[in-house]
C-alpha positions in Angstrom: 5.3 -40.3 -30.9 8.1 -37.8 -31.0 9.3 -39.3 -34.3 6.4 -37.7 -36.3 7.3 -34.0 -35.6 11.0 -34.7 -36.4 10.1 -36.5 -39.6 7.7 -33.7 -40.6 10.4 -31.1 -40.0 13.0 -33.1 -41.9 10.6 -33.6 -44.8 10.0 -29.8 -44.9 13.8 -29.2 -44.9 14.2 -31.7 -47.8 11.4 -30.0 -49.7 13.1 -26.6 -49.3 16.4 -28.1 -50.4 14.9 -29.8 -53.4 13.5 -26.4 -54.6 16.8 -24.7 -53.9 18.8 -27.4 -55.7 16.5 -27.3 -58.7 16.8 -23.5 -58.8 20.6 -23.5 -58.6 21.4 -26.7 -60.6 18.6 -27.5 -63.1 15.9 -24.8 -63.4 16.7 -23.7 -67.0 16.2 -26.2 -69.8 18.4 -25.9 -72.8 16.3 -25.9 -76.0 16.2 -29.1 -78.1 18.0 -31.1 -75.4 17.1 -32.9 -72.1 19.9 -31.0 -70.4 19.2 -28.4 -67.7 21.4 -25.8 -66.1 20.7 -23.7 -63.0 21.3 -20.2 -61.7 24.7 -21.2 -60.3 26.0 -22.1 -63.8 24.8 -18.7 -65.0 26.3 -16.8 -62.0 29.6 -18.8 -62.5 30.1 -17.2 -65.9 31.5 -14.2 -64.0 35.1 -15.1 -63.3 36.0 -15.8 -59.7 33.2 -13.6 -58.2 30.6 -15.9 -59.7 32.3 -19.0 -58.3 32.6 -17.4 -54.9 28.9 -16.6 -55.1 28.2 -20.2 -56.1 30.1 -21.4 -53.0 28.1 -19.1 -50.8 24.9 -20.4 -52.3 26.1 -24.0 -51.8 26.8 -23.4 -48.1 23.0 -23.1 -47.6 22.6 -26.9 -48.0 25.4 -27.4 -45.5 23.8 -25.1 -43.0 20.5 -27.1 -43.4 22.4 -30.3 -42.9 23.9 -29.0 -39.7 20.4 -28.0 -38.5 19.0 -31.4 -39.4 21.7 -33.1 -37.3 23.7 -34.7 -40.2 26.7 -36.7 -39.2 30.3 -35.4 -39.5 30.9 -37.8 -42.4 28.0 -36.5 -44.4 29.0 -32.9 -43.9 32.6 -33.7 -44.9 31.3 -35.2 -48.2 29.2 -32.1 -48.7 32.3 -29.9 -48.2 34.2 -32.1 -50.6 31.5 -31.6 -53.3 31.5 -27.9 -52.6 35.2 -27.8 -53.0 35.2 -29.8 -56.2 32.5 -27.5 -57.6 34.4 -24.4 -56.6 37.8 -25.4 -57.9 36.3 -26.9 -61.1 34.4 -23.7 -61.7 37.6 -21.6 -61.5 39.0 -23.2 -64.6 38.8 -20.9 -67.6 36.1 -22.0 -70.2 36.0 -25.6 -68.9 34.8 -24.4 -65.5 31.5 -23.0 -66.8 30.6 -26.3 -68.4 31.8 -28.1 -65.2 29.5 -26.0 -63.1 26.6 -26.9 -65.3 27.3 -30.6 -65.1 28.6 -31.3 -61.5 25.5 -30.0 -59.7 27.0 -30.0 -56.2 23.7 -28.7 -54.5 21.7 -31.6 -56.0 24.5 -34.1 -54.8 24.5 -32.6 -51.3 20.7 -32.6 -51.0 20.8 -36.3 -52.1 23.4 -37.0 -49.4 21.3 -35.4 -46.7 18.1 -37.2 -47.9 19.9 -40.6 -47.8 21.2 -39.8 -44.3 17.9 -38.7 -42.9 16.0 -41.6 -44.4 18.4 -44.0 -42.8 18.0 -42.1 -39.5 14.2 -42.3 -39.7 14.3 -45.9 -40.8 11.8 -45.2 -43.5 10.7 -48.3 -45.2 11.1 -48.2 -49.0 7.9 -48.4 -50.9 6.6 -51.8 -51.7 7.5 -53.1 -55.1 4.7 -53.0 -57.6 2.5 -56.1 -57.9 3.9 -58.4 -60.6 0.8 -58.5 -62.8 2.6 -59.9 -65.8 4.0 -62.8 -63.8 0.5 -63.5 -62.4 -1.1 -63.5 -65.9 1.6 -65.7 -67.5 1.5 -68.2 -64.6 -2.3 -68.3 -64.8 -2.1 -69.0 -68.6 0.6 -71.7 -67.9 -1.5 -73.4 -65.2 -4.6 -73.2 -67.5 -2.7 -74.9 -70.3 -1.3 -77.6 -68.0 -4.7 -78.2 -66.4 -6.4 -78.2 -69.8 -3.8 -80.6 -71.1 -4.1 -82.9 -68.1 -7.9 -82.9 -68.5 -7.6 -84.0 -72.1 -5.2 -86.8 -71.2 -7.4 -88.2 -68.5 
């Protein structure tokens, strides 16, 4: 019974992180494309200061992972993603594009989600019912049955 409150708390954490990641990594659509950038890419335009601000923002996901009880391995991968994002963002000109593409907060939120789902042993949703297969098999059986009826 104690599993339900923990799961509800972790779902709430993931919901907050999804909103945060969307804001920082993909909240602004670029017209005439499917590509989205976030506030972190905009902030990163300011040399060094913007990248440090992005690193501070990214630490929020790490703090939430700590609160949720994520493993040391997950947190180390998060730190690696944060480091790659920070160093990549420092590069002149290329760094701004890198910030827009790498999306460390989204990656880290996904890492935490995968970890928590494994911890909660959440069953994946059942695959959709294979309606097409059912229809084609029914047609096949009808043809075979009709053909056998005609023969005998």
